[in-house]
Each structure stands twice: as C-alpha cells, then as structure tokens.
mmCIF file of the N, C-alpha and C atoms, coordinates in Angstrom:
data_MODEL
# 
_entry.id   MODEL 
# 
loop_
_atom_site.group_PDB 
_atom_site.id 
_atom_site.type_symbol 
_atom_site.label_atom_id 
_atom_site.label_alt_id 
_atom_site.label_comp_id 
_atom_site.label_asym_id 
_atom_site.label_entity_id 
_atom_site.label_seq_id 
_atom_site.pdbx_PDB_ins_code 
_atom_site.Cartn_x 
_atom_site.Cartn_y 
_atom_site.Cartn_z 
_atom_site.occupancy 
_atom_site.B_iso_or_equiv 
_atom_site.pdbx_formal_charge 
_atom_site.auth_seq_id 
_atom_site.auth_comp_id 
_atom_site.auth_asym_id 
_atom_site.auth_atom_id 
_atom_site.pdbx_PDB_model_num 
ATOM 1   N N  . UNK A 1 1  ? 24.530 -19.592 68.197 1.00 0.00 ? 1  UNK A N  1 
ATOM 2   C CA . UNK A 1 1  ? 23.771 -18.366 67.966 1.00 0.00 ? 1  UNK A CA 1 
ATOM 3   C C  . UNK A 1 1  ? 22.704 -18.584 66.886 1.00 0.00 ? 1  UNK A C  1 
ATOM 4   N N  . UNK A 1 2  ? 23.078 -19.342 65.847 1.00 0.00 ? 2  UNK A N  1 
ATOM 5   C CA . UNK A 1 2  ? 22.093 -19.593 64.793 1.00 0.00 ? 2  UNK A CA 1 
ATOM 6   C C  . UNK A 1 2  ? 20.917 -20.406 65.320 1.00 0.00 ? 2  UNK A C  1 
ATOM 7   N N  . UNK A 1 3  ? 21.207 -21.325 66.207 1.00 0.00 ? 3  UNK A N  1 
ATOM 8   C CA . UNK A 1 3  ? 20.132 -22.116 66.804 1.00 0.00 ? 3  UNK A CA 1 
ATOM 9   C C  . UNK A 1 3  ? 19.218 -21.217 67.619 1.00 0.00 ? 3  UNK A C  1 
ATOM 10  N N  . UNK A 1 4  ? 19.817 -20.267 68.335 1.00 0.00 ? 4  UNK A N  1 
ATOM 11  C CA . UNK A 1 4  ? 19.020 -19.335 69.124 1.00 0.00 ? 4  UNK A CA 1 
ATOM 12  C C  . UNK A 1 4  ? 18.138 -18.473 68.210 1.00 0.00 ? 4  UNK A C  1 
ATOM 13  N N  . UNK A 1 5  ? 18.703 -17.983 67.112 1.00 0.00 ? 5  UNK A N  1 
ATOM 14  C CA . UNK A 1 5  ? 17.912 -17.185 66.165 1.00 0.00 ? 5  UNK A CA 1 
ATOM 15  C C  . UNK A 1 5  ? 16.793 -18.029 65.573 1.00 0.00 ? 5  UNK A C  1 
ATOM 16  N N  . UNK A 1 6  ? 17.103 -19.270 65.241 1.00 0.00 ? 6  UNK A N  1 
ATOM 17  C CA . UNK A 1 6  ? 16.071 -20.176 64.705 1.00 0.00 ? 6  UNK A CA 1 
ATOM 18  C C  . UNK A 1 6  ? 14.940 -20.350 65.711 1.00 0.00 ? 6  UNK A C  1 
ATOM 19  N N  . UNK A 1 7  ? 15.296 -20.549 66.981 1.00 0.00 ? 7  UNK A N  1 
ATOM 20  C CA . UNK A 1 7  ? 14.277 -20.697 68.018 1.00 0.00 ? 7  UNK A CA 1 
ATOM 21  C C  . UNK A 1 7  ? 13.425 -19.436 68.140 1.00 0.00 ? 7  UNK A C  1 
ATOM 22  N N  . UNK A 1 8  ? 14.059 -18.262 68.053 1.00 0.00 ? 8  UNK A N  1 
ATOM 23  C CA . UNK A 1 8  ? 13.306 -17.003 68.124 1.00 0.00 ? 8  UNK A CA 1 
ATOM 24  C C  . UNK A 1 8  ? 12.326 -16.896 66.960 1.00 0.00 ? 8  UNK A C  1 
ATOM 25  N N  . UNK A 1 9  ? 12.797 -17.281 65.769 1.00 0.00 ? 9  UNK A N  1 
ATOM 26  C CA . UNK A 1 9  ? 11.930 -17.195 64.594 1.00 0.00 ? 9  UNK A CA 1 
ATOM 27  C C  . UNK A 1 9  ? 10.751 -18.160 64.694 1.00 0.00 ? 9  UNK A C  1 
ATOM 28  N N  . UNK A 1 10 ? 10.981 -19.305 65.291 1.00 0.00 ? 10 UNK A N  1 
ATOM 29  C CA . UNK A 1 10 ? 9.889  -20.264 65.483 1.00 0.00 ? 10 UNK A CA 1 
ATOM 30  C C  . UNK A 1 10 ? 8.890  -19.716 66.507 1.00 0.00 ? 10 UNK A C  1 
ATOM 31  N N  . UNK A 1 11 ? 9.414  -19.109 67.580 1.00 0.00 ? 11 UNK A N  1 
ATOM 32  C CA . UNK A 1 11 ? 8.538  -18.572 68.627 1.00 0.00 ? 11 UNK A CA 1 
ATOM 33  C C  . UNK A 1 11 ? 7.755  -17.342 68.162 1.00 0.00 ? 11 UNK A C  1 
ATOM 34  N N  . UNK A 1 12 ? 8.397  -16.496 67.344 1.00 0.00 ? 12 UNK A N  1 
ATOM 35  C CA . UNK A 1 12 ? 7.751  -15.254 66.918 1.00 0.00 ? 12 UNK A CA 1 
ATOM 36  C C  . UNK A 1 12 ? 7.857  -15.121 65.403 1.00 0.00 ? 12 UNK A C  1 
ATOM 37  N N  . UNK A 1 13 ? 6.850  -15.598 64.658 1.00 0.00 ? 13 UNK A N  1 
ATOM 38  C CA . UNK A 1 13 ? 6.913  -15.565 63.196 1.00 0.00 ? 13 UNK A CA 1 
ATOM 39  C C  . UNK A 1 13 ? 6.927  -14.134 62.622 1.00 0.00 ? 13 UNK A C  1 
ATOM 40  N N  . UNK A 1 14 ? 6.542  -13.139 63.417 1.00 0.00 ? 14 UNK A N  1 
ATOM 41  C CA . UNK A 1 14 ? 6.579  -11.754 62.937 1.00 0.00 ? 14 UNK A CA 1 
ATOM 42  C C  . UNK A 1 14 ? 8.011  -11.241 62.800 1.00 0.00 ? 14 UNK A C  1 
ATOM 43  N N  . UNK A 1 15 ? 8.951  -11.943 63.416 1.00 0.00 ? 15 UNK A N  1 
ATOM 44  C CA . UNK A 1 15 ? 10.348 -11.518 63.344 1.00 0.00 ? 15 UNK A CA 1 
ATOM 45  C C  . UNK A 1 15 ? 10.976 -11.891 61.995 1.00 0.00 ? 15 UNK A C  1 
ATOM 46  N N  . UNK A 1 16 ? 10.437 -12.905 61.333 1.00 0.00 ? 16 UNK A N  1 
ATOM 47  C CA . UNK A 1 16 ? 10.998 -13.371 60.070 1.00 0.00 ? 16 UNK A CA 1 
ATOM 48  C C  . UNK A 1 16 ? 11.059 -12.273 59.005 1.00 0.00 ? 16 UNK A C  1 
ATOM 49  N N  . UNK A 1 17 ? 10.012 -11.482 58.789 1.00 0.00 ? 17 UNK A N  1 
ATOM 50  C CA . UNK A 1 17 ? 10.127 -10.410 57.787 1.00 0.00 ? 17 UNK A CA 1 
ATOM 51  C C  . UNK A 1 17 ? 11.206 -9.383  58.122 1.00 0.00 ? 17 UNK A C  1 
ATOM 52  N N  . UNK A 1 18 ? 11.424 -9.138  59.399 1.00 0.00 ? 18 UNK A N  1 
ATOM 53  C CA . UNK A 1 18 ? 12.461 -8.179  59.813 1.00 0.00 ? 18 UNK A CA 1 
ATOM 54  C C  . UNK A 1 18 ? 13.839 -8.727  59.450 1.00 0.00 ? 18 UNK A C  1 
ATOM 55  N N  . UNK A 1 19 ? 14.074 -9.979  59.782 1.00 0.00 ? 19 UNK A N  1 
ATOM 56  C CA . UNK A 1 19 ? 15.359 -10.611 59.474 1.00 0.00 ? 19 UNK A CA 1 
ATOM 57  C C  . UNK A 1 19 ? 15.536 -10.718 57.959 1.00 0.00 ? 19 UNK A C  1 
ATOM 58  N N  . UNK A 1 20 ? 14.481 -11.087 57.266 1.00 0.00 ? 20 UNK A N  1 
ATOM 59  C CA . UNK A 1 20 ? 14.535 -11.213 55.809 1.00 0.00 ? 20 UNK A CA 1 
ATOM 60  C C  . UNK A 1 20 ? 14.844 -9.869  55.156 1.00 0.00 ? 20 UNK A C  1 
ATOM 61  N N  . UNK A 1 21 ? 14.236 -8.804  55.641 1.00 0.00 ? 21 UNK A N  1 
ATOM 62  C CA . UNK A 1 21 ? 14.487 -7.467  55.088 1.00 0.00 ? 21 UNK A CA 1 
ATOM 63  C C  . UNK A 1 21 ? 15.935 -7.043  55.335 1.00 0.00 ? 21 UNK A C  1 
ATOM 64  N N  . UNK A 1 22 ? 16.448 -7.340  56.519 1.00 0.00 ? 22 UNK A N  1 
ATOM 65  C CA . UNK A 1 22 ? 17.833 -6.980  56.830 1.00 0.00 ? 22 UNK A CA 1 
ATOM 66  C C  . UNK A 1 22 ? 18.805 -7.724  55.916 1.00 0.00 ? 22 UNK A C  1 
ATOM 67  N N  . UNK A 1 23 ? 18.607 -9.012  55.766 1.00 0.00 ? 23 UNK A N  1 
ATOM 68  C CA . UNK A 1 23 ? 19.492 -9.801  54.905 1.00 0.00 ? 23 UNK A CA 1 
ATOM 69  C C  . UNK A 1 23 ? 19.359 -9.333  53.454 1.00 0.00 ? 23 UNK A C  1 
ATOM 70  N N  . UNK A 1 24 ? 18.146 -9.043  53.015 1.00 0.00 ? 24 UNK A N  1 
ATOM 71  C CA . UNK A 1 24 ? 17.936 -8.545  51.657 1.00 0.00 ? 24 UNK A CA 1 
ATOM 72  C C  . UNK A 1 24 ? 18.663 -7.228  51.414 1.00 0.00 ? 24 UNK A C  1 
ATOM 73  N N  . UNK A 1 25 ? 18.626 -6.331  52.398 1.00 0.00 ? 25 UNK A N  1 
ATOM 74  C CA . UNK A 1 25 ? 19.341 -5.056  52.269 1.00 0.00 ? 25 UNK A CA 1 
ATOM 75  C C  . UNK A 1 25 ? 20.844 -5.284  52.145 1.00 0.00 ? 25 UNK A C  1 
ATOM 76  N N  . UNK A 1 26 ? 21.367 -6.188  52.949 1.00 0.00 ? 26 UNK A N  1 
ATOM 77  C CA . UNK A 1 26 ? 22.798 -6.475  52.895 1.00 0.00 ? 26 UNK A CA 1 
ATOM 78  C C  . UNK A 1 26 ? 23.198 -7.038  51.532 1.00 0.00 ? 26 UNK A C  1 
ATOM 79  N N  . UNK A 1 27 ? 22.381 -7.932  50.999 1.00 0.00 ? 27 UNK A N  1 
ATOM 80  C CA . UNK A 1 27 ? 22.668 -8.529  49.692 1.00 0.00 ? 27 UNK A CA 1 
ATOM 81  C C  . UNK A 1 27 ? 22.611 -7.466  48.595 1.00 0.00 ? 27 UNK A C  1 
ATOM 82  N N  . UNK A 1 28 ? 21.619 -6.582  48.652 1.00 0.00 ? 28 UNK A N  1 
ATOM 83  C CA . UNK A 1 28 ? 21.517 -5.504  47.658 1.00 0.00 ? 28 UNK A CA 1 
ATOM 84  C C  . UNK A 1 28 ? 22.723 -4.574  47.710 1.00 0.00 ? 28 UNK A C  1 
ATOM 85  N N  . UNK A 1 29 ? 23.184 -4.243  48.909 1.00 0.00 ? 29 UNK A N  1 
ATOM 86  C CA . UNK A 1 29 ? 24.355 -3.382  49.044 1.00 0.00 ? 29 UNK A CA 1 
ATOM 87  C C  . UNK A 1 29 ? 25.600 -4.053  48.462 1.00 0.00 ? 29 UNK A C  1 
ATOM 88  N N  . UNK A 1 30 ? 25.774 -5.328  48.742 1.00 0.00 ? 30 UNK A N  1 
ATOM 89  C CA . UNK A 1 30 ? 26.920 -6.051  48.199 1.00 0.00 ? 30 UNK A CA 1 
ATOM 90  C C  . UNK A 1 30 ? 26.844 -6.131  46.681 1.00 0.00 ? 30 UNK A C  1 
ATOM 91  N N  . UNK A 1 31 ? 25.668 -6.360  46.144 1.00 0.00 ? 31 UNK A N  1 
ATOM 92  C CA . UNK A 1 31 ? 25.499 -6.442  44.693 1.00 0.00 ? 31 UNK A CA 1 
ATOM 93  C C  . UNK A 1 31 ? 25.809 -5.095  44.039 1.00 0.00 ? 31 UNK A C  1 
ATOM 94  N N  . UNK A 1 32 ? 25.406 -4.004  44.670 1.00 0.00 ? 32 UNK A N  1 
ATOM 95  C CA . UNK A 1 32 ? 25.684 -2.673  44.124 1.00 0.00 ? 32 UNK A CA 1 
ATOM 96  C C  . UNK A 1 32 ? 27.189 -2.404  44.110 1.00 0.00 ? 32 UNK A C  1 
ATOM 97  N N  . UNK A 1 33 ? 27.871 -2.785  45.173 1.00 0.00 ? 33 UNK A N  1 
ATOM 98  C CA . UNK A 1 33 ? 29.334 -2.605  45.226 1.00 0.00 ? 33 UNK A CA 1 
ATOM 99  C C  . UNK A 1 33 ? 30.008 -3.438  44.145 1.00 0.00 ? 33 UNK A C  1 
ATOM 100 N N  . UNK A 1 34 ? 29.538 -4.667  43.967 1.00 0.00 ? 34 UNK A N  1 
ATOM 101 C CA . UNK A 1 34 ? 30.111 -5.530  42.926 1.00 0.00 ? 34 UNK A CA 1 
ATOM 102 C C  . UNK A 1 34 ? 29.893 -4.939  41.537 1.00 0.00 ? 34 UNK A C  1 
ATOM 103 N N  . UNK A 1 35 ? 28.697 -4.412  41.285 1.00 0.00 ? 35 UNK A N  1 
ATOM 104 C CA . UNK A 1 35 ? 28.414 -3.787  39.991 1.00 0.00 ? 35 UNK A CA 1 
ATOM 105 C C  . UNK A 1 35 ? 29.339 -2.602  39.743 1.00 0.00 ? 35 UNK A C  1 
ATOM 106 N N  . UNK A 1 36 ? 29.512 -1.763  40.761 1.00 0.00 ? 36 UNK A N  1 
ATOM 107 C CA . UNK A 1 36 ? 30.393 -0.604  40.610 1.00 0.00 ? 36 UNK A CA 1 
ATOM 108 C C  . UNK A 1 36 ? 31.815 -1.045  40.296 1.00 0.00 ? 36 UNK A C  1 
ATOM 109 N N  . UNK A 1 37 ? 32.303 -2.050  41.012 1.00 0.00 ? 37 UNK A N  1 
ATOM 110 C CA . UNK A 1 37 ? 33.666 -2.533  40.786 1.00 0.00 ? 37 UNK A CA 1 
ATOM 111 C C  . UNK A 1 37 ? 33.794 -3.115  39.382 1.00 0.00 ? 37 UNK A C  1 
ATOM 112 N N  . UNK A 1 38 ? 32.808 -3.876  38.947 1.00 0.00 ? 38 UNK A N  1 
ATOM 113 C CA . UNK A 1 38 ? 32.848 -4.479  37.613 1.00 0.00 ? 38 UNK A CA 1 
ATOM 114 C C  . UNK A 1 38 ? 32.860 -3.418  36.519 1.00 0.00 ? 38 UNK A C  1 
ATOM 115 N N  . UNK A 1 39 ? 32.072 -2.367  36.685 1.00 0.00 ? 39 UNK A N  1 
ATOM 116 C CA . UNK A 1 39 ? 32.041 -1.302  35.686 1.00 0.00 ? 39 UNK A CA 1 
ATOM 117 C C  . UNK A 1 39 ? 33.385 -0.585  35.644 1.00 0.00 ? 39 UNK A C  1 
ATOM 118 N N  . UNK A 1 40 ? 33.935 -0.266  36.804 1.00 0.00 ? 40 UNK A N  1 
ATOM 119 C CA . UNK A 1 40 ? 35.238 0.408   36.850 1.00 0.00 ? 40 UNK A CA 1 
ATOM 120 C C  . UNK A 1 40 ? 36.324 -0.462  36.221 1.00 0.00 ? 40 UNK A C  1 
ATOM 121 N N  . UNK A 1 41 ? 36.318 -1.746  36.538 1.00 0.00 ? 41 UNK A N  1 
ATOM 122 C CA . UNK A 1 41 ? 37.315 -2.661  35.990 1.00 0.00 ? 41 UNK A CA 1 
ATOM 123 C C  . UNK A 1 41 ? 37.183 -2.750  34.469 1.00 0.00 ? 41 UNK A C  1 
ATOM 124 N N  . UNK A 1 42 ? 35.956 -2.822  33.986 1.00 0.00 ? 42 UNK A N  1 
ATOM 125 C CA . UNK A 1 42 ? 35.733 -2.899  32.539 1.00 0.00 ? 42 UNK A CA 1 
ATOM 126 C C  . UNK A 1 42 ? 36.219 -1.629  31.848 1.00 0.00 ? 42 UNK A C  1 
ATOM 127 N N  . UNK A 1 43 ? 35.946 -0.476  32.431 1.00 0.00 ? 43 UNK A N  1 
ATOM 128 C CA . UNK A 1 43 ? 36.385 0.785   31.835 1.00 0.00 ? 43 UNK A CA 1 
ATOM 129 C C  . UNK A 1 43 ? 37.906 0.894   31.802 1.00 0.00 ? 43 UNK A C  1 
ATOM 130 N N  . UNK A 1 44 ? 38.550 0.516   32.906 1.00 0.00 ? 44 UNK A N  1 
ATOM 131 C CA . UNK A 1 44 ? 40.015 0.591   32.966 1.00 0.00 ? 44 UNK A CA 1 
ATOM 132 C C  . UNK A 1 44 ? 40.635 -0.353  31.947 1.00 0.00 ? 44 UNK A C  1 
ATOM 133 N N  . UNK A 1 45 ? 40.152 -1.578  31.871 1.00 0.00 ? 45 UNK A N  1 
ATOM 134 C CA . UNK A 1 45 ? 40.731 -2.519  30.913 1.00 0.00 ? 45 UNK A CA 1 
ATOM 135 C C  . UNK A 1 45 ? 40.461 -2.088  29.471 1.00 0.00 ? 45 UNK A C  1 
ATOM 136 N N  . UNK A 1 46 ? 39.311 -1.457  29.222 1.00 0.00 ? 46 UNK A N  1 
ATOM 137 C CA . UNK A 1 46 ? 39.022 -0.978  27.881 1.00 0.00 ? 46 UNK A CA 1 
ATOM 138 C C  . UNK A 1 46 ? 39.990 0.147   27.494 1.00 0.00 ? 46 UNK A C  1 
ATOM 139 N N  . UNK A 1 47 ? 40.212 1.076   28.404 1.00 0.00 ? 47 UNK A N  1 
ATOM 140 C CA . UNK A 1 47 ? 41.109 2.199   28.114 1.00 0.00 ? 47 UNK A CA 1 
ATOM 141 C C  . UNK A 1 47 ? 42.543 1.708   27.937 1.00 0.00 ? 47 UNK A C  1 
ATOM 142 N N  . UNK A 1 48 ? 42.985 0.822   28.818 1.00 0.00 ? 48 UNK A N  1 
ATOM 143 C CA . UNK A 1 48 ? 44.345 0.289   28.714 1.00 0.00 ? 48 UNK A CA 1 
ATOM 144 C C  . UNK A 1 48 ? 44.504 -0.485  27.408 1.00 0.00 ? 48 UNK A C  1 
ATOM 145 N N  . UNK A 1 49 ? 43.527 -1.287  27.050 1.00 0.00 ? 49 UNK A N  1 
ATOM 146 C CA . UNK A 1 49 ? 43.596 -2.037  25.797 1.00 0.00 ? 49 UNK A CA 1 
ATOM 147 C C  . UNK A 1 49 ? 43.624 -1.125  24.584 1.00 0.00 ? 49 UNK A C  1 
ATOM 148 N N  . UNK A 1 50 ? 42.808 -0.061  24.622 1.00 0.00 ? 50 UNK A N  1 
ATOM 149 C CA . UNK A 1 50 ? 42.794 0.882   23.502 1.00 0.00 ? 50 UNK A CA 1 
ATOM 150 C C  . UNK A 1 50 ? 44.137 1.593   23.385 1.00 0.00 ? 50 UNK A C  1 
ATOM 151 N N  . UNK A 1 51 ? 44.689 2.020   24.517 1.00 0.00 ? 51 UNK A N  1 
ATOM 152 C CA . UNK A 1 51 ? 45.998 2.686   24.490 1.00 0.00 ? 51 UNK A CA 1 
ATOM 153 C C  . UNK A 1 51 ? 47.093 1.746   24.015 1.00 0.00 ? 51 UNK A C  1 
ATOM 154 N N  . UNK A 1 52 ? 47.068 0.527   24.476 1.00 0.00 ? 52 UNK A N  1 
ATOM 155 C CA . UNK A 1 52 ? 48.069 -0.449  24.055 1.00 0.00 ? 52 UNK A CA 1 
ATOM 156 C C  . UNK A 1 52 ? 47.946 -0.726  22.556 1.00 0.00 ? 52 UNK A C  1 
ATOM 157 N N  . UNK A 1 53 ? 46.738 -0.872  22.074 1.00 0.00 ? 53 UNK A N  1 
ATOM 158 C CA . UNK A 1 53 ? 46.535 -1.080  20.643 1.00 0.00 ? 53 UNK A CA 1 
ATOM 159 C C  . UNK A 1 53 ? 47.004 0.112   19.830 1.00 0.00 ? 53 UNK A C  1 
ATOM 160 N N  . UNK A 1 54 ? 46.712 1.309   20.315 1.00 0.00 ? 54 UNK A N  1 
ATOM 161 C CA . UNK A 1 54 ? 47.148 2.519   19.617 1.00 0.00 ? 54 UNK A CA 1 
ATOM 162 C C  . UNK A 1 54 ? 48.679 2.600   19.579 1.00 0.00 ? 54 UNK A C  1 
ATOM 163 N N  . UNK A 1 55 ? 49.308 2.296   20.726 1.00 0.00 ? 55 UNK A N  1 
ATOM 164 C CA . UNK A 1 55 ? 50.777 2.335   20.765 1.00 0.00 ? 55 UNK A CA 1 
ATOM 165 C C  . UNK A 1 55 ? 51.386 1.299   19.826 1.00 0.00 ? 55 UNK A C  1 
ATOM 166 N N  . UNK A 1 56 ? 50.834 0.101   19.825 1.00 0.00 ? 56 UNK A N  1 
ATOM 167 C CA . UNK A 1 56 ? 51.365 -0.931  18.938 1.00 0.00 ? 56 UNK A CA 1 
ATOM 168 C C  . UNK A 1 56 ? 51.161 -0.574  17.473 1.00 0.00 ? 56 UNK A C  1 
ATOM 169 N N  . UNK A 1 57 ? 50.028 0.019   17.154 1.00 0.00 ? 57 UNK A N  1 
ATOM 170 C CA . UNK A 1 57 ? 49.816 0.405   15.764 1.00 0.00 ? 57 UNK A CA 1 
ATOM 171 C C  . UNK A 1 57 ? 50.708 1.582   15.377 1.00 0.00 ? 57 UNK A C  1 
ATOM 172 N N  . UNK A 1 58 ? 51.062 2.421   16.331 1.00 0.00 ? 58 UNK A N  1 
ATOM 173 C CA . UNK A 1 58 ? 51.953 3.547   16.047 1.00 0.00 ? 58 UNK A CA 1 
ATOM 174 C C  . UNK A 1 58 ? 53.377 3.062   15.778 1.00 0.00 ? 58 UNK A C  1 
ATOM 175 N N  . UNK A 1 59 ? 53.757 1.946   16.392 1.00 0.00 ? 59 UNK A N  1 
ATOM 176 C CA . UNK A 1 59 ? 55.098 1.398   16.181 1.00 0.00 ? 59 UNK A CA 1 
ATOM 177 C C  . UNK A 1 59 ? 55.213 0.840   14.769 1.00 0.00 ? 59 UNK A C  1 
ATOM 178 N N  . UNK A 1 60 ? 54.193 0.164   14.325 1.00 0.00 ? 60 UNK A N  1 
ATOM 179 C CA . UNK A 1 60 ? 54.221 -0.370  12.962 1.00 0.00 ? 60 UNK A CA 1 
ATOM 180 C C  . UNK A 1 60 ? 53.599 -1.733  12.865 1.00 0.00 ? 60 UNK A C  1 
ATOM 181 N N  . UNK A 1 61 ? 54.113 -2.532  11.946 1.00 0.00 ? 61 UNK A N  1 
ATOM 182 C CA . UNK A 1 61 ? 53.574 -3.859  11.685 1.00 0.00 ? 61 UNK A CA 1 
ATOM 183 C C  . UNK A 1 61 ? 53.977 -4.820  12.796 1.00 0.00 ? 61 UNK A C  1 
ATOM 184 N N  . UNK A 1 62 ? 53.331 -5.965  12.884 1.00 0.00 ? 62 UNK A N  1 
ATOM 185 C CA . UNK A 1 62 ? 53.702 -6.949  13.901 1.00 0.00 ? 62 UNK A CA 1 
ATOM 186 C C  . UNK A 1 62 ? 55.168 -7.382  13.787 1.00 0.00 ? 62 UNK A C  1 
ATOM 187 N N  . UNK A 1 63 ? 55.676 -7.479  12.588 1.00 0.00 ? 63 UNK A N  1 
ATOM 188 C CA . UNK A 1 63 ? 57.086 -7.844  12.417 1.00 0.00 ? 63 UNK A CA 1 
ATOM 189 C C  . UNK A 1 63 ? 58.017 -6.794  13.008 1.00 0.00 ? 63 UNK A C  1 
ATOM 190 N N  . UNK A 1 64 ? 57.691 -5.530  12.824 1.00 0.00 ? 64 UNK A N  1 
ATOM 191 C CA . UNK A 1 64 ? 58.499 -4.463  13.391 1.00 0.00 ? 64 UNK A CA 1 
ATOM 192 C C  . UNK A 1 64 ? 58.438 -4.482  14.916 1.00 0.00 ? 64 UNK A C  1 
ATOM 193 N N  . UNK A 1 65 ? 57.276 -4.775  15.456 1.00 0.00 ? 65 UNK A N  1 
ATOM 194 C CA . UNK A 1 65 ? 57.130 -4.844  16.911 1.00 0.00 ? 65 UNK A CA 1 
ATOM 195 C C  . UNK A 1 65 ? 57.977 -5.987  17.464 1.00 0.00 ? 65 UNK A C  1 
ATOM 196 N N  . UNK A 1 66 ? 57.943 -7.148  16.810 1.00 0.00 ? 66 UNK A N  1 
ATOM 197 C CA . UNK A 1 66 ? 58.756 -8.286  17.267 1.00 0.00 ? 66 UNK A CA 1 
ATOM 198 C C  . UNK A 1 66 ? 60.242 -7.961  17.200 1.00 0.00 ? 66 UNK A C  1 
ATOM 199 N N  . UNK A 1 67 ? 60.681 -7.315  16.129 1.00 0.00 ? 67 UNK A N  1 
ATOM 200 C CA . UNK A 1 67 ? 62.089 -6.922  16.020 1.00 0.00 ? 67 UNK A CA 1 
ATOM 201 C C  . UNK A 1 67 ? 62.475 -5.924  17.095 1.00 0.00 ? 67 UNK A C  1 
ATOM 202 N N  . UNK A 1 68 ? 61.555 -5.036  17.446 1.00 0.00 ? 68 UNK A N  1 
ATOM 203 C CA . UNK A 1 68 ? 61.808 -4.048  18.480 1.00 0.00 ? 68 UNK A CA 1 
ATOM 204 C C  . UNK A 1 68 ? 62.068 -4.729  19.828 1.00 0.00 ? 68 UNK A C  1 
ATOM 205 N N  . UNK A 1 69 ? 61.352 -5.792  20.085 1.00 0.00 ? 69 UNK A N  1 
ATOM 206 C CA . UNK A 1 69 ? 61.524 -6.522  21.344 1.00 0.00 ? 69 UNK A CA 1 
ATOM 207 C C  . UNK A 1 69 ? 62.591 -7.618  21.249 1.00 0.00 ? 69 UNK A C  1 
ATOM 208 N N  . UNK A 1 70 ? 63.259 -7.713  20.146 1.00 0.00 ? 70 UNK A N  1 
ATOM 209 C CA . UNK A 1 70 ? 64.376 -8.643  20.006 1.00 0.00 ? 70 UNK A CA 1 
ATOM 210 C C  . UNK A 1 70 ? 64.003 -10.058 19.617 1.00 0.00 ? 70 UNK A C  1 
ATOM 211 N N  . UNK A 1 71 ? 62.846 -10.258 19.032 1.00 0.00 ? 71 UNK A N  1 
ATOM 212 C CA . UNK A 1 71 ? 62.451 -11.614 18.622 1.00 0.00 ? 71 UNK A CA 1 
ATOM 213 C C  . UNK A 1 71 ? 62.721 -11.801 17.157 1.00 0.00 ? 71 UNK A C  1 
# 
C-alpha cells in the first residue's frame, strides 16, 4: 500500500500537500492528547506528594515515622 501511495504522489504532486496536511493534523492531535495527559499526571502527583508530605509532617519527626512503621 505504501508503494502504491508513493506512486500516486509521484504521478500527482498536488496530492502531497493533502497527505502532508492530514499527517500534520494527526500529529497535532496526538501531541495535544499527550500534553493533556502530562498536565493531569503532574497535577495528580503534585497533590499526592503534598498530601503525603503533610501527613508525614503531622505524624512527627522522621524517627517517629520509622518507629511507627516498626523500623
């Protein structure tokens, strides 16, 4: 199929911008989805880290935390 598409592009150079635009749109859509996922992941990890830090500081010193977990 790729060979056939290549032959079409060689025969009709006006088709290249159409194919290029389609591929460009697909890449932009994928990049937008990746950005959204990265932002959501960063926000979730930031909130979880802040909550975990707050909980650990509420328990006390690092020595108290280790004793709490049996170390």
